Gaussian input, Z-matrix of N, CA and C with variables (Angstrom, degrees):
# hf/3-21g

backbone

0 1
 N
 C     1     B1
 C     2     B2     1     A1
 N     3     B3     2     A2     1     D1
 C     4     B4     3     A3     2     D2
 C     5     B5     4     A4     3     D3
 N     6     B6     5     A5     4     D4
 C     7     B7     6     A6     5     D5
 C     8     B8     7     A7     6     D6
 N     9     B9     8     A8     7     D7
 C    10    B10     9     A9     8     D8
 C    11    B11    10    A10     9     D9
 N    12    B12    11    A11    10    D10
 C    13    B13    12    A12    11    D11
 C    14    B14    13    A13    12    D12
 N    15    B15    14    A14    13    D13
 C    16    B16    15    A15    14    D14
 C    17    B17    16    A16    15    D15
 N    18    B18    17    A17    16    D16
 C    19    B19    18    A18    17    D17
 C    20    B20    19    A19    18    D18
 N    21    B21    20    A20    19    D19
 C    22    B22    21    A21    20    D20
 C    23    B23    22    A22    21    D21
 N    24    B24    23    A23    22    D22
 C    25    B25    24    A24    23    D23
 C    26    B26    25    A25    24    D24
 N    27    B27    26    A26    25    D25
 C    28    B28    27    A27    26    D26
 C    29    B29    28    A28    27    D27
 N    30    B30    29    A29    28    D28
 C    31    B31    30    A30    29    D29
 C    32    B32    31    A31    30    D30
 N    33    B33    32    A32    31    D31
 C    34    B34    33    A33    32    D32
 C    35    B35    34    A34    33    D33
 N    36    B36    35    A35    34    D34
 C    37    B37    36    A36    35    D35
 C    38    B38    37    A37    36    D36
 N    39    B39    38    A38    37    D37
 C    40    B40    39    A39    38    D38
 C    41    B41    40    A40    39    D39
 N    42    B42    41    A41    40    D40
 C    43    B43    42    A42    41    D41
 C    44    B44    43    A43    42    D42
 N    45    B45    44    A44    43    D43
 C    46    B46    45    A45    44    D44
 C    47    B47    46    A46    45    D45
 N    48    B48    47    A47    46    D46
 C    49    B49    48    A48    47    D47
 C    50    B50    49    A49    48    D48
 N    51    B51    50    A50    49    D49
 C    52    B52    51    A51    50    D50
 C    53    B53    52    A52    51    D51
 N    54    B54    53    A53    52    D52
 C    55    B55    54    A54    53    D53
 C    56    B56    55    A55    54    D54
 N    57    B57    56    A56    55    D55
 C    58    B58    57    A57    56    D56
 C    59    B59    58    A58    57    D57
 N    60    B60    59    A59    58    D58
 C    61    B61    60    A60    59    D59
 C    62    B62    61    A61    60    D60
 N    63    B63    62    A62    61    D61
 C    64    B64    63    A63    62    D62
 C    65    B65    64    A64    63    D63
 N    66    B66    65    A65    64    D64
 C    67    B67    66    A66    65    D65
 C    68    B68    67    A67    66    D66
 N    69    B69    68    A68    67    D67
 C    70    B70    69    A69    68    D68
 C    71    B71    70    A70    69    D69
 N    72    B72    71    A71    70    D70
 C    73    B73    72    A72    71    D71
 C    74    B74    73    A73    72    D72
 N    75    B75    74    A74    73    D73
 C    76    B76    75    A75    74    D74
 C    77    B77    76    A76    75    D75
 N    78    B78    77    A77    76    D76
 C    79    B79    78    A78    77    D77
 C    80    B80    79    A79    78    D78
 N    81    B81    80    A80    79    D79
 C    82    B82    81    A81    80    D80
 C    83    B83    82    A82    81    D81
 N    84    B84    83    A83    82    D82
 C    85    B85    84    A84    83    D83
 C    86    B86    85    A85    84    D84
 N    87    B87    86    A86    85    D85
 C    88    B88    87    A87    86    D86
 C    89    B89    88    A88    87    D87
 N    90    B90    89    A89    88    D88
 C    91    B91    90    A90    89    D89
 C    92    B92    91    A91    90    D90
 N    93    B93    92    A92    91    D91
 C    94    B94    93    A93    92    D92
 C    95    B95    94    A94    93    D93
 N    96    B96    95    A95    94    D94
 C    97    B97    96    A96    95    D95
 C    98    B98    97    A97    96    D96
 N    99    B99    98    A98    97    D97
 C   100   B100    99    A99    98    D98
 C   101   B101   100   A100    99    D99
 N   102   B102   101   A101   100   D100
 C   103   B103   102   A102   101   D101
 C   104   B104   103   A103   102   D102
 N   105   B105   104   A104   103   D103
 C   106   B106   105   A105   104   D104
 C   107   B107   106   A106   105   D105
 N   108   B108   107   A107   106   D106
 C   109   B109   108   A108   107   D107
 C   110   B110   109   A109   108   D108
 N   111   B111   110   A110   109   D109
 C   112   B112   111   A111   110   D110
 C   113   B113   112   A112   111   D111
 N   114   B114   113   A113   112   D112
 C   115   B115   114   A114   113   D113
 C   116   B116   115   A115   114   D114
 N   117   B117   116   A116   115   D115
 C   118   B118   117   A117   116   D116
 C   119   B119   118   A118   117   D117
 N   120   B120   119   A119   118   D118
 C   121   B121   120   A120   119   D119
 C   122   B122   121   A121   120   D120
 N   123   B123   122   A122   121   D121
 C   124   B124   123   A123   122   D122
 C   125   B125   124   A124   123   D123
 N   126   B126   125   A125   124   D124
 C   127   B127   126   A126   125   D125
 C   128   B128   127   A127   126   D126
 N   129   B129   128   A128   127   D127
 C   130   B130   129   A129   128   D128
 C   131   B131   130   A130   129   D129
 N   132   B132   131   A131   130   D130
 C   133   B133   132   A132   131   D131
 C   134   B134   133   A133   132   D132
 N   135   B135   134   A134   133   D133
 C   136   B136   135   A135   134   D134
 C   137   B137   136   A136   135   D135
 N   138   B138   137   A137   136   D136
 C   139   B139   138   A138   137   D137
 C   140   B140   139   A139   138   D138
 N   141   B141   140   A140   139   D139
 C   142   B142   141   A141   140   D140
 C   143   B143   142   A142   141   D141
 N   144   B144   143   A143   142   D142
 C   145   B145   144   A144   143   D143
 C   146   B146   145   A145   144   D144
 N   147   B147   146   A146   145   D145
 C   148   B148   147   A147   146   D146
 C   149   B149   148   A148   147   D147
 N   150   B150   149   A149   148   D148
 C   151   B151   150   A150   149   D149
 C   152   B152   151   A151   150   D150
 N   153   B153   152   A152   151   D151
 C   154   B154   153   A153   152   D152
 C   155   B155   154   A154   153   D153
 N   156   B156   155   A155   154   D154
 C   157   B157   156   A156   155   D155
 C   158   B158   157   A157   156   D156
 N   159   B159   158   A158   157   D157
 C   160   B160   159   A159   158   D158
 C   161   B161   160   A160   159   D159
 N   162   B162   161   A161   160   D160
 C   163   B163   162   A162   161   D161
 C   164   B164   163   A163   162   D162
 N   165   B165   164   A164   163   D163
 C   166   B166   165   A165   164   D164
 C   167   B167   166   A166   165   D165
 N   168   B168   167   A167   166   D166
 C   169   B169   168   A168   167   D167
 C   170   B170   169   A169   168   D168
 N   171   B171   170   A170   169   D169
 C   172   B172   171   A171   170   D170
 C   173   B173   172   A172   171   D171
 N   174   B174   173   A173   172   D172
 C   175   B175   174   A174   173   D173
 C   176   B176   175   A175   174   D174
 N   177   B177   176   A176   175   D175
 C   178   B178   177   A177   176   D176
 C   179   B179   178   A178   177   D177
 N   180   B180   179   A179   178   D178
 C   181   B181   180   A180   179   D179
 C   182   B182   181   A181   180   D180
 N   183   B183   182   A182   181   D181
 C   184   B184   183   A183   182   D182
 C   185   B185   184   A184   183   D183
 N   186   B186   185   A185   184   D184
 C   187   B187   186   A186   185   D185
 C   188   B188   187   A187   186   D186
 N   189   B189   188   A188   187   D187
 C   190   B190   189   A189   188   D188
 C   191   B191   190   A190   189   D189
 N   192   B192   191   A191   190   D190
 C   193   B193   192   A192   191   D191
 C   194   B194   193   A193   192   D192
 N   195   B195   194   A194   193   D193
 C   196   B196   195   A195   194   D194
 C   197   B197   196   A196   195   D195
 N   198   B198   197   A197   196   D196
 C   199   B199   198   A198   197   D197
 C   200   B200   199   A199   198   D198
 N   201   B201   200   A200   199   D199
 C   202   B202   201   A201   200   D200
 C   203   B203   202   A202   201   D201
 N   204   B204   203   A203   202   D202
 C   205   B205   204   A204   203   D203
 C   206   B206   205   A205   204   D204
 N   207   B207   206   A206   205   D205
 C   208   B208   207   A207   206   D206
 C   209   B209   208   A208   207   D207
 N   210   B210   209   A209   208   D208
 C   211   B211   210   A210   209   D209
 C   212   B212   211   A211   210   D210
 N   213   B213   212   A212   211   D211
 C   214   B214   213   A213   212   D212
 C   215   B215   214   A214   213   D213
 N   216   B216   215   A215   214   D214
 C   217   B217   216   A216   215   D215
 C   218   B218   217   A217   216   D216
 N   219   B219   218   A218   217   D217
 C   220   B220   219   A219   218   D218
 C   221   B221   220   A220   219   D219
 N   222   B222   221   A221   220   D220
 C   223   B223   222   A222   221   D221
 C   224   B224   223   A223   222   D222

   B1=1.4339
   B2=1.5720
   B3=1.3463
   B4=1.5455
   B5=1.5990
   B6=1.3741
   B7=1.4601
   B8=1.6093
   B9=1.2915
   B10=1.4465
   B11=1.5448
   B12=1.4358
   B13=1.3288
   B14=1.5451
   B15=1.3323
   B16=1.4909
   B17=1.6189
   B18=1.3075
   B19=1.4773
   B20=1.4623
   B21=1.2772
   B22=1.5635
   B23=1.6239
   B24=1.2908
   B25=1.5037
   B26=1.5803
   B27=1.3591
   B28=1.5289
   B29=1.4754
   B30=1.3814
   B31=1.5259
   B32=1.5012
   B33=1.3325
   B34=1.4580
   B35=1.5360
   B36=1.3390
   B37=1.4555
   B38=1.4426
   B39=1.3251
   B40=1.5101
   B41=1.4589
   B42=1.4018
   B43=1.5427
   B44=1.3553
   B45=1.2909
   B46=1.4872
   B47=1.4749
   B48=1.3103
   B49=1.4422
   B50=1.5454
   B51=1.3274
   B52=1.4513
   B53=1.6252
   B54=1.3263
   B55=1.4302
   B56=1.5703
   B57=1.2425
   B58=1.5728
   B59=1.5060
   B60=1.3358
   B61=1.4581
   B62=1.6244
   B63=1.2944
   B64=1.5620
   B65=1.5230
   B66=1.4122
   B67=1.4615
   B68=1.5044
   B69=1.2180
   B70=1.4311
   B71=1.4560
   B72=1.3973
   B73=1.4246
   B74=1.5580
   B75=1.2785
   B76=1.3531
   B77=1.6281
   B78=1.3080
   B79=1.3825
   B80=1.4971
   B81=1.3928
   B82=1.3003
   B83=1.5592
   B84=1.3217
   B85=1.4424
   B86=1.5682
   B87=1.3465
   B88=1.4544
   B89=1.4980
   B90=1.3324
   B91=1.4529
   B92=1.5278
   B93=1.2765
   B94=1.5575
   B95=1.5927
   B96=1.2710
   B97=1.4411
   B98=1.4619
   B99=1.4002
   B100=1.5210
   B101=1.5153
   B102=1.2392
   B103=1.4506
   B104=1.5349
   B105=1.3385
   B106=1.4727
   B107=1.5704
   B108=1.3954
   B109=1.4592
   B110=1.4831
   B111=1.3724
   B112=1.4141
   B113=1.5038
   B114=1.4070
   B115=1.3622
   B116=1.5805
   B117=1.2424
   B118=1.5400
   B119=1.4653
   B120=1.4457
   B121=1.5109
   B122=1.4520
   B123=1.3418
   B124=1.5061
   B125=1.4777
   B126=1.3852
   B127=1.4303
   B128=1.4723
   B129=1.2891
   B130=1.4780
   B131=1.5235
   B132=1.3026
   B133=1.4378
   B134=1.5125
   B135=1.3683
   B136=1.4491
   B137=1.4655
   B138=1.3621
   B139=1.3458
   B140=1.5638
   B141=1.4190
   B142=1.5293
   B143=1.4579
   B144=1.3302
   B145=1.4008
   B146=1.5904
   B147=1.2957
   B148=1.3759
   B149=1.5574
   B150=1.3682
   B151=1.5221
   B152=1.4513
   B153=1.3751
   B154=1.4467
   B155=1.5683
   B156=1.1489
   B157=1.5448
   B158=1.5026
   B159=1.4632
   B160=1.3794
   B161=1.4972
   B162=1.3211
   B163=1.4009
   B164=1.5423
   B165=1.2454
   B166=1.4697
   B167=1.6338
   B168=1.3223
   B169=1.5247
   B170=1.4306
   B171=1.2897
   B172=1.4806
   B173=1.6133
   B174=1.2771
   B175=1.5248
   B176=1.4261
   B177=1.4220
   B178=1.4887
   B179=1.5489
   B180=1.4354
   B181=1.5314
   B182=1.4874
   B183=1.3557
   B184=1.4007
   B185=1.5897
   B186=1.3475
   B187=1.4205
   B188=1.5513
   B189=1.3339
   B190=1.4140
   B191=1.6431
   B192=1.3608
   B193=1.4151
   B194=1.4979
   B195=1.3777
   B196=1.4333
   B197=1.5572
   B198=1.3377
   B199=1.5183
   B200=1.6250
   B201=1.2434
   B202=1.4596
   B203=1.6496
   B204=1.2951
   B205=1.5206
   B206=1.5203
   B207=1.3860
   B208=1.4604
   B209=1.5501
   B210=1.3697
   B211=1.5676
   B212=1.5393
   B213=1.2806
   B214=1.5495
   B215=1.4075
   B216=1.3399
   B217=1.4109
   B218=1.4817
   B219=1.2438
   B220=1.4837
   B221=1.4602
   B222=1.3483
   B223=1.5082
   B224=1.4255
   A1=101.63
   A2=113.94
   A3=119.95
   A4=100.85
   A5=113.98
   A6=119.91
   A7=105.20
   A8=112.79
   A9=122.19
   A10=107.06
   A11=115.69
   A12=118.49
   A13=113.57
   A14=114.67
   A15=121.49
   A16=102.04
   A17=114.78
   A18=118.54
   A19=112.05
   A20=116.95
   A21=123.03
   A22=101.76
   A23=114.39
   A24=117.40
   A25=115.96
   A26=112.60
   A27=116.28
   A28=113.29
   A29=116.17
   A30=117.51
   A31=114.19
   A32=118.49
   A33=123.01
   A34=109.26
   A35=119.06
   A36=119.87
   A37=117.51
   A38=114.76
   A39=123.38
   A40=110.43
   A41=116.57
   A42=117.42
   A43=110.66
   A44=125.49
   A45=126.49
   A46=114.67
   A47=118.72
   A48=124.15
   A49=114.33
   A50=111.90
   A51=119.09
   A52=106.78
   A53=113.00
   A54=117.16
   A55=111.54
   A56=115.02
   A57=115.74
   A58=107.06
   A59=118.54
   A60=116.45
   A61=118.18
   A62=108.76
   A63=112.74
   A64=108.77
   A65=116.59
   A66=117.86
   A67=110.16
   A68=120.95
   A69=128.64
   A70=113.65
   A71=117.10
   A72=126.68
   A73=110.80
   A74=118.15
   A75=128.04
   A76=115.16
   A77=117.54
   A78=121.90
   A79=109.56
   A80=124.67
   A81=127.61
   A82=118.27
   A83=110.96
   A84=117.26
   A85=115.06
   A86=114.60
   A87=123.18
   A88=112.90
   A89=116.50
   A90=124.18
   A91=113.53
   A92=113.02
   A93=117.31
   A94=103.14
   A95=112.35
   A96=128.65
   A97=122.00
   A98=114.76
   A99=117.85
   A100=111.85
   A101=117.51
   A102=123.90
   A103=109.88
   A104=111.06
   A105=119.43
   A106=112.13
   A107=107.14
   A108=110.83
   A109=112.62
   A110=122.60
   A111=126.01
   A112=110.27
   A113=114.83
   A114=120.76
   A115=109.43
   A116=114.73
   A117=118.74
   A118=106.91
   A119=108.52
   A120=116.74
   A121=105.06
   A122=119.27
   A123=125.93
   A124=108.31
   A125=113.91
   A126=114.36
   A127=115.48
   A128=122.65
   A129=125.26
   A130=116.16
   A131=121.69
   A132=125.96
   A133=108.67
   A134=113.99
   A135=119.47
   A136=113.69
   A137=120.81
   A138=121.05
   A139=117.40
   A140=109.13
   A141=118.43
   A142=112.64
   A143=125.64
   A144=127.26
   A145=106.89
   A146=111.16
   A147=120.75
   A148=106.47
   A149=114.26
   A150=112.03
   A151=107.37
   A152=117.61
   A153=124.72
   A154=109.67
   A155=120.53
   A156=127.52
   A157=107.21
   A158=116.69
   A159=122.06
   A160=112.27
   A161=119.41
   A162=120.52
   A163=110.98
   A164=118.28
   A165=122.51
   A166=115.13
   A167=109.95
   A168=114.63
   A169=111.45
   A170=119.06
   A171=120.66
   A172=109.26
   A173=115.92
   A174=117.06
   A175=111.67
   A176=113.10
   A177=115.64
   A178=114.85
   A179=108.84
   A180=112.71
   A181=110.31
   A182=116.91
   A183=124.73
   A184=108.00
   A185=114.63
   A186=111.15
   A187=109.91
   A188=123.27
   A189=123.67
   A190=109.41
   A191=114.20
   A192=116.30
   A193=116.08
   A194=116.65
   A195=122.30
   A196=110.46
   A197=114.26
   A198=121.34
   A199=109.19
   A200=117.52
   A201=118.99
   A202=104.01
   A203=110.06
   A204=112.59
   A205=114.12
   A206=113.38
   A207=119.13
   A208=108.84
   A209=115.77
   A210=118.83
   A211=111.30
   A212=117.23
   A213=120.24
   A214=108.27
   A215=123.68
   A216=123.88
   A217=115.91
   A218=117.18
   A219=120.39
   A220=112.63
   A221=117.49
   A222=124.80
   A223=113.55
   D1=140.82
   D2=-175.07
   D3=-83.30
   D4=135.60
   D5=173.73
   D6=-82.84
   D7=147.53
   D8=-176.55
   D9=-94.61
   D10=152.56
   D11=-179.76
   D12=-100.20
   D13=114.68
   D14=-172.62
   D15=-106.50
   D16=129.79
   D17=177.23
   D18=-135.20
   D19=165.05
   D20=-178.77
   D21=-75.30
   D22=175.34
   D23=-170.02
   D24=-61.46
   D25=-42.16
   D26=-175.76
   D27=-68.70
   D28=-51.01
   D29=172.93
   D30=-59.17
   D31=-39.45
   D32=-178.25
   D33=-66.56
   D34=-39.84
   D35=171.92
   D36=-61.89
   D37=-38.58
   D38=177.13
   D39=-65.25
   D40=-41.38
   D41=178.28
   D42=-73.23
   D43=-21.54
   D44=174.18
   D45=-96.49
   D46=-0.18
   D47=176.99
   D48=57.22
   D49=42.73
   D50=176.33
   D51=-135.33
   D52=170.35
   D53=178.39
   D54=-74.30
   D55=162.86
   D56=171.60
   D57=-69.41
   D58=-40.89
   D59=177.38
   D60=-58.42
   D61=-37.81
   D62=177.62
   D63=-67.48
   D64=-42.99
   D65=179.13
   D66=-58.99
   D67=-47.48
   D68=179.32
   D69=-56.83
   D70=-45.06
   D71=-176.79
   D72=-66.05
   D73=-29.03
   D74=-177.99
   D75=-74.93
   D76=-0.81
   D77=178.79
   D78=-74.61
   D79=151.18
   D80=174.99
   D81=-57.82
   D82=-33.81
   D83=175.90
   D84=-66.78
   D85=-12.35
   D86=172.80
   D87=-107.43
   D88=13.86
   D89=-174.44
   D90=74.53
   D91=27.40
   D92=-176.61
   D93=-97.99
   D94=-163.65
   D95=179.74
   D96=-110.59
   D97=-6.34
   D98=175.93
   D99=-87.58
   D100=130.50
   D101=-170.14
   D102=-104.27
   D103=135.05
   D104=172.76
   D105=-65.90
   D106=136.30
   D107=-175.31
   D108=91.53
   D109=-24.63
   D110=-179.58
   D111=-108.27
   D112=-52.43
   D113=-169.74
   D114=-107.06
   D115=-22.52
   D116=175.55
   D117=-156.13
   D118=164.79
   D119=177.04
   D120=-137.82
   D121=128.73
   D122=174.21
   D123=-70.83
   D124=156.08
   D125=172.90
   D126=-80.56
   D127=178.39
   D128=-178.62
   D129=-66.31
   D130=-16.85
   D131=178.46
   D132=-130.44
   D133=168.42
   D134=177.85
   D135=-64.27
   D136=-27.27
   D137=-178.24
   D138=-97.63
   D139=3.11
   D140=173.21
   D141=-70.02
   D142=152.73
   D143=-178.64
   D144=-77.12
   D145=157.91
   D146=172.87
   D147=-88.97
   D148=142.82
   D149=175.12
   D150=-121.42
   D151=137.21
   D152=-168.52
   D153=-114.91
   D154=138.03
   D155=167.68
   D156=-82.45
   D157=101.62
   D158=-176.42
   D159=-55.53
   D160=-48.55
   D161=-171.90
   D162=-67.73
   D163=-40.95
   D164=177.07
   D165=-66.05
   D166=-32.56
   D167=172.90
   D168=-74.68
   D169=-40.46
   D170=174.68
   D171=-57.72
   D172=-45.93
   D173=-178.98
   D174=-60.81
   D175=-39.33
   D176=-176.57
   D177=-68.33
   D178=-34.83
   D179=177.22
   D180=-67.20
   D181=-39.97
   D182=-178.03
   D183=-61.91
   D184=-50.35
   D185=-175.16
   D186=-71.12
   D187=-32.74
   D188=178.05
   D189=-63.04
   D190=-41.42
   D191=177.06
   D192=-64.05
   D193=-36.05
   D194=178.04
   D195=-68.10
   D196=-38.52
   D197=178.47
   D198=-63.46
   D199=-39.70
   D200=-171.85
   D201=-75.20
   D202=-47.96
   D203=178.26
   D204=-55.60
   D205=-40.16
   D206=178.19
   D207=-58.39
   D208=-50.97
   D209=-177.88
   D210=-58.77
   D211=-34.31
   D212=-177.29
   D213=-91.87
   D214=-0.45
   D215=176.39
   D216=68.29
   D217=28.39
   D218=177.77
   D219=-108.69
   D220=7.93
   D221=170.86
   D222=7.18

């Protein structure tokens, strides 16, 4: 089984080539599509870093982009 890469917010955003703010805004708690426990896990306290599964986030961004393009007919 392949192990997944989990990174803190800044390194994860760099790996995904997006800003840290964009990554955080895409969480479901901010009306986004990245789900807690699947795409990211919060730390045990409010000041703890969020850890992100880079592969799952990448797949979610890809899927979301394809859905938007399909709706607009730009496939």
